[in-house]
C-alpha positions, 0 to 999 in steps of 0.5 A: 489492468495496465499496472506496469508497477503496483505496491501490495500492501499485504498482513504479515500472516495472508503473505504465507495463506491462498488468497495472498498466493491468488492475488499474485496469480491474479496480477499475472492474468492481469498485466503484462507478466514482462513488465510488470513490477510487484513491491510486497510490504509485509510489516504491517502492525496490527493496530497501527501508528504513527511510527508503523505508518511513517514506515511504509510511508517511507517504503514506499517514497524510496522505493518510488523515487528509486523504480518511479511512481506506481500505478495501482495499490491493492491492500491484501488484508483485515481492517490495520493493511489496509488503514497503513495501504490508504495512510500511504499513498495519501500522503505520498501522493499527497505530499502532506508533512507528518508532523507531531501533532498530527495523527495518521489514524485519526485521517484515516479513520476520520476522513479518508477512502481512497477507492479503487483508482481507476485511469 
C-alpha cells in the first residue's frame, strides 16, 4: 500500500486486543514505515448519533487541515465503528454541511456505502 497518512477508526475495546496489533503490524509491513503516519480515532459510540458523528468529523477535519489529507481510512470494529468512519469520510470528501434537520445516521444507513478505495 502506498499510503503515507492513514486514519484508523477503532472500537475502544478492540484497541487493547490482538486485532488492533495485527492491523498496526500489517500497516508497518506494507507501508513505508519511515514515512507512514497513522492517526487513531477510538472515541466510537455504540449507536452513534449526530453528536458523535460530528465529533469524528471535526477530528478528521482538524487532522487534515493540520497535516494534509489521508491516503487511507480503515475501520476496525463493528457497525458503529464502520458507520462513524463512513460518515466522517463522506462528509469530509463531499464537504457536505450537517444541518439540524439532517440525520447522518440515515445518510449512512440508507444512502452511503464506501467500499475499498484504490488509487
